[in-house]
C-alpha positions in Angstrom: 28.6 4.1 111.3 24.7 4.0 111.4 24.3 6.5 115.0 22.2 3.6 116.3 24.7 0.8 116.4 26.1 1.2 120.2 28.5 -1.7 119.4 30.4 0.0 116.6 30.4 3.8 118.4 32.0 1.4 121.4 34.6 0.0 119.7 35.3 3.2 117.1 35.9 5.1 120.5 38.0 1.7 122.1 40.4 2.5 119.3 40.2 6.0 118.8 41.3 6.7 122.8 43.9 3.6 122.6 45.7 5.1 119.8 45.0 9.0 120.5 44.8 9.2 124.2 45.3 13.3 124.6 42.3 13.6 122.3 40.3 10.7 124.4 36.4 11.3 123.6 33.5 10.6 125.5 31.0 8.0 124.0 28.5 11.3 123.9 31.6 12.9 121.8 31.8 10.3 119.4 27.9 10.3 118.7 28.1 13.8 118.0 31.3 13.3 115.6 29.4 10.5 114.1 26.6 12.9 112.6 29.7 14.8 110.9 31.9 12.5 109.8 32.1 8.7 108.2 33.1 6.7 111.0 34.2 2.6 110.8 35.3 -0.2 112.5 36.8 -2.8 110.9 36.9 -6.1 112.7 38.7 -9.6 111.4 35.9 -12.0 112.1 34.3 -10.9 115.6 38.1 -9.1 116.6 38.2 -5.3 116.4 41.1 -4.6 114.6 40.9 -0.9 114.1 38.9 2.0 113.2 38.6 5.3 110.5 37.2 8.2 109.9 36.5 10.6 106.9 36.1 14.3 107.4 33.9 15.0 104.0 34.9 17.7 102.2 33.2 21.0 103.3 31.5 21.7 100.1 33.0 25.0 100.0 34.6 25.0 96.2 36.4 22.5 93.8 39.8 22.2 95.9 38.2 21.2 99.2 40.2 18.8 101.3 38.6 15.4 102.7 40.4 13.8 106.0 41.1 10.2 106.1 42.5 9.0 108.9 43.0 5.2 109.6 43.5 3.5 113.3 45.1 0.1 113.6 45.3 -1.9 117.1 48.9 -2.5 117.7 48.6 -6.0 117.5 47.4 -5.8 114.3 49.6 -3.7 112.1 51.7 -4.7 109.2 49.1 -6.8 108.1 47.2 -4.9 105.6 44.0 -3.6 107.4 45.7 -0.2 107.6 45.9 0.1 103.6 42.3 -1.7 103.5 40.5 1.5 105.5 42.7 4.1 104.0 41.6 2.6 100.3 38.4 2.5 101.3 38.1 6.1 102.8 40.0 7.3 99.9 37.2 6.1 97.6 34.6 7.3 99.7 36.8 11.0 99.6 36.9 11.0 95.9 33.0 10.1 95.1 32.3 12.9 97.7 34.3 15.4 95.3 37.2 16.1 97.3 39.8 17.9 95.3 42.8 17.0 98.1 43.3 14.4 100.4 45.1 15.3 104.2 45.3 13.2 107.3 46.0 13.8 110.7 48.3 12.3 113.0 49.8 12.2 116.8 53.8 13.4 116.3 54.5 10.1 118.9 52.9 7.8 116.6 55.8 7.1 114.4 54.0 3.9 112.6 51.4 6.7 111.5 53.6 9.0 110.3 55.7 6.4 108.0 52.2 4.6 107.2 51.2 8.2 105.9 54.7 9.1 103.9 54.6 6.0 102.8 51.5 6.3 100.8 52.8 10.2 99.4 51.6 12.4 102.3 53.6 15.7 103.1 54.0 17.3 106.2 52.0 20.8 105.9 51.8 21.9 109.5 52.7 20.5 113.3 50.7 22.1 116.5 49.7 21.9 119.9 46.1 22.1 120.9 45.6 25.3 123.4 46.0 24.4 126.6 47.9 20.5 125.6 51.5 19.6 125.0 50.8 17.2 122.5 52.0 17.9 119.0 49.9 17.0 116.0 50.8 16.6 112.3 48.6 17.6 109.4 50.0 16.0 105.9 48.7 16.4 102.4 48.8 14.4 99.6 50.9 15.4 96.8 49.2 13.8 94.0 45.5 12.8 94.2 45.9 11.3 90.9 48.4 8.4 92.5 46.8 8.0 95.8 45.9 4.3 95.6 47.5 2.6 98.2 
């Protein structure tokens, strides 16, 4: 996403904040994040469907992890949009040299956890951010070679 695309930034923020309310961000937070990560929004025609984040590998070594996160608005789940965003993020992560693929899901988001596990991700850590009470789950893709959908 081009940092100058204000509509896309606002749409990405809307979806993110709706799906991950404990980590709600301001528009300035989203702009800052877009400088480090690849943020995308997905539409069905003119209708906002979801957003995705790719945190690229750090570049410190061969096994560097990229984080791929797909978020789909509730009314559009189960229709392939999450898979489409995930596959696109996975391809870009591979292109950027990721040796591992990870994702992060709010533990309360059972649909998100099921989506990740259904694609071969396994839980590696549960944690609560300092001063918070919501639990997050980090997951890692077990076999990068078999990771498509």
